[in-house]
C-alpha atoms as one frame of an Amber mdcrd trajectory, in Angstrom:
protein
 -46.029  45.728  -9.816 -45.286  42.192 -10.924 -47.892  40.820 -13.330 -50.018
  37.849 -12.271 -52.570  36.373 -14.669 -55.246  33.928 -13.570 -56.725  32.587
 -16.815 -60.158  30.972 -16.573 -61.399  29.306 -19.754 -64.372  27.118 -20.572
 -67.473  26.715 -22.734 -70.630  28.845 -22.604 -72.515  28.566 -19.332 -69.701
  26.933 -17.370 -69.735  29.802 -14.890 -66.582  31.619 -16.021 -67.763  35.204
 -15.630 -69.558  34.730 -12.304 -66.677  32.791 -10.788 -64.018  35.145 -12.156
 -65.715  38.219 -10.678 -65.967  36.602  -7.249 -62.380  35.329  -7.298 -61.092
  38.810  -8.219 -63.066  40.360  -5.347 -61.529  37.932  -2.868 -57.959  38.605
  -4.008 -56.340  41.791  -2.782 -55.156  43.987  -5.631 -56.690  41.910  -8.430
 -58.985  43.216 -11.178 -61.367  41.292 -13.427 -61.549  41.583 -17.221 -64.644
  40.194 -18.956 -63.395  39.286 -22.446 -66.730  37.720 -23.364 -68.407  41.102
 -22.954 -65.855  42.620 -25.329 -66.860  40.165 -28.074 -70.513  40.774 -27.259
 -70.038  44.512 -27.693 -68.630  44.078 -31.178 -71.332  41.550 -32.057 -74.035
  43.967 -30.877 -72.507  46.825 -32.895 -72.351  44.703 -36.042 -75.932  43.466
 -35.628 -77.174  47.013 -35.049 -75.521  48.083 -38.301 -76.528  44.927 -40.203
 -72.886  44.003 -40.828 -72.339  40.349 -41.681 -69.280  38.323 -40.657 -68.135
  38.196 -44.289 -67.970  42.000 -44.580 -64.409  42.339 -43.306 -63.849  45.927
 -44.456 -66.987  47.104 -42.664 -65.948  45.229 -39.516 -62.504  46.823 -39.751
 -64.129  50.254 -39.902 -66.274  49.439 -36.840 -63.161  48.396 -34.906 -61.324
  51.583 -35.895 -64.121  54.099 -35.335 -66.057  52.771 -32.335 -65.088  53.674
 -28.791 -65.307  50.556 -26.608 -65.143  51.268 -22.889 -65.564  49.273 -19.668
 -66.196  51.017 -16.349 -66.524  48.640 -13.400 -69.478  46.372 -14.369 -70.796
  48.667 -17.107 -70.080  48.400 -20.836 -70.171  51.363 -23.188 -70.213  51.826
 -26.961 -69.547  55.436 -27.968 -70.506  56.482 -24.411 -73.816  54.574 -24.544
 -74.410  52.020 -21.792 -75.098  48.711 -23.575 -74.712  46.451 -20.526 -78.218
  45.002 -20.981 -78.234  45.041 -24.797 -75.183  42.788 -25.102 -76.827  40.066
 -22.967 -79.889  39.512 -25.168 -80.598  36.165 -26.794 -79.924  37.662 -30.242
 -76.394  38.666 -29.272 -75.813  35.382 -27.421 -76.821  33.307 -30.452 -74.565
  35.300 -32.806 -71.454  36.089 -30.764 -69.607  32.872 -31.687 -69.747  33.778
 -35.390 -68.236  37.212 -34.871 -65.735  35.946 -32.288 -64.358  33.613 -34.973
 -63.453  36.520 -37.287 -59.663  36.857 -37.364 -59.518  40.664 -37.429 -61.829
  40.893 -34.393 -59.815  38.365 -32.386 -56.496  40.054 -33.223 -57.809  43.465
 -32.159 -59.280  42.260 -28.878 -56.324  40.067 -27.938 -54.071  43.101 -28.402
 -56.351  45.179 -26.154 -56.499  42.430 -23.517 -52.712  42.152 -23.359 -52.243
  45.913 -23.067 -54.864  46.201 -20.308 -53.121  43.443 -18.341 -49.614  44.896
 -18.397 -48.219  45.200 -14.865 -51.504  44.141 -13.255 -52.788  41.307 -11.123
 -55.715  40.186 -13.192 -58.416  37.526 -13.435 -59.393  37.107 -17.062 -61.886
  34.671 -18.550 -62.673  33.473 -22.048 -62.132  30.529 -24.364 -58.544  31.033
 -25.465 -56.947  32.925 -22.575 -54.665  30.113 -21.455 -53.858  28.911 -24.968
 -53.531  32.105 -27.044 -53.877  35.363 -25.096 -51.712  34.390 -22.114 -50.017
  31.037 -22.744 -47.591  32.038 -19.971 -50.316  32.756 -17.376 -49.293  31.984
 -13.811 -52.407  29.836 -13.273 -54.825  28.350 -15.807 -58.240  26.936 -14.933
 -60.544  25.190 -17.406 -64.155  25.047 -16.203 -66.518  22.413 -17.582 -70.110
  21.365 -16.912 -72.664  19.198 -18.691 -74.638  20.874 -21.519 -77.849  20.244
 -19.544 -76.528  22.007 -16.453 -75.231  24.907 -18.508 -78.595  25.254 -20.258
 -80.335  25.362 -16.876 -77.993  28.125 -15.727 -78.504  30.122 -18.907 -82.316
  29.912 -18.609 -82.165  31.089 -14.975 -79.855  33.926 -15.993 -82.261  35.034
 -18.736 -85.228  34.858 -16.360 -83.395  36.942 -13.750 -83.112  39.649 -16.414
 -86.805  39.382 -17.341 -86.086  37.551 -20.607 -88.267  34.557 -21.493 -86.286
  31.446 -22.427 -87.148  27.871 -23.399 -84.917  25.158 -21.898 -84.848  22.891
 -24.985 -84.082  25.780 -27.307 -81.360  27.004 -24.951 -79.832  23.515 -24.748
 -79.668  23.344 -28.555 -77.979  26.762 -28.627 -75.423  25.638 -26.022 -74.550
  22.503 -27.998 -74.354  24.481 -31.250 -72.107  27.089 -29.669 -69.812  24.411
 -28.230 -69.368  23.050 -31.746 -68.710  26.481 -33.264 -66.277  27.499 -30.528
 -64.284  24.274 -30.548 -64.114  23.892 -34.348 -63.424  27.483 -35.414 -60.139
  28.115 -37.207 -59.097  31.127 -35.132 -58.242  30.385 -31.479 -60.632  27.467
 -30.898 -61.931  26.596 -27.453 -59.642  24.004 -25.911 -57.981  23.207 -22.626
 -54.363  24.298 -22.286 -52.036  21.399 -21.531 -51.050  22.913 -18.181 -54.572
  23.981 -17.154 -56.413  22.523 -14.176 -59.790  21.138 -15.253 -62.654  21.737
 -12.833 -66.124  20.246 -13.360 -68.670  22.669 -11.905 -71.783  20.585 -12.658
 -72.407  19.587  -9.032 -70.592  22.408  -7.279 -71.998  25.646  -5.918 -70.474
  28.927  -7.061 -68.813  29.377  -3.666 -67.297  25.874  -3.852 -65.834  26.601
  -7.283 -64.368  29.891  -6.043 -62.766  28.242  -3.019 -61.236  25.489  -5.143
 -59.674  28.024  -7.502 -58.312  30.075  -4.616 -56.737  26.931  -3.155 -54.739
  26.462  -6.376 -53.226  29.946  -6.279 -49.645  30.547  -5.206 -48.867  34.237
  -4.817
């Protein structure tokens, strides 16, 4: 099978994961890979073991000894379902720090490339079109105002039964944007050949349809 990569990048809360899942479902033979969840899994594991971002040797051991697995929409660490645990506010507020660690990024990028070999895949993140797959067949860069993204994040928390304050969430979004765009390893940025799509005033279905209209298969 000939490989086809649809790379969808963008900041936190821009709708990458939701849109990517729906696009993959609408495309025959495509699969979806949630790279954000992969970084969340490692962040969760490090937090559970009180491993700081500076403790590179301990992080290296975690990467070597832990079994990371994804089955459909479920995420497993050493056969334990952590799908809910990796979406908590604690993990969300710390994931950017761990995602900036070089050894973590190198390991996950290698895994992402191997998973995608010979597949038609929709993959989302912050550096997919610039670092992981600079040769992707189609690159989309989703954006939305910080206020709109904070609103979405609060609604997402509430749907999971997690209490969230809008102002606090907005501050976290702005802080994460800064961390993601200024980090040394694979910073968040739009690839030169990516199509930018502002989702602030669009419904999820409208965003999906626009992306599908850009595809040439």
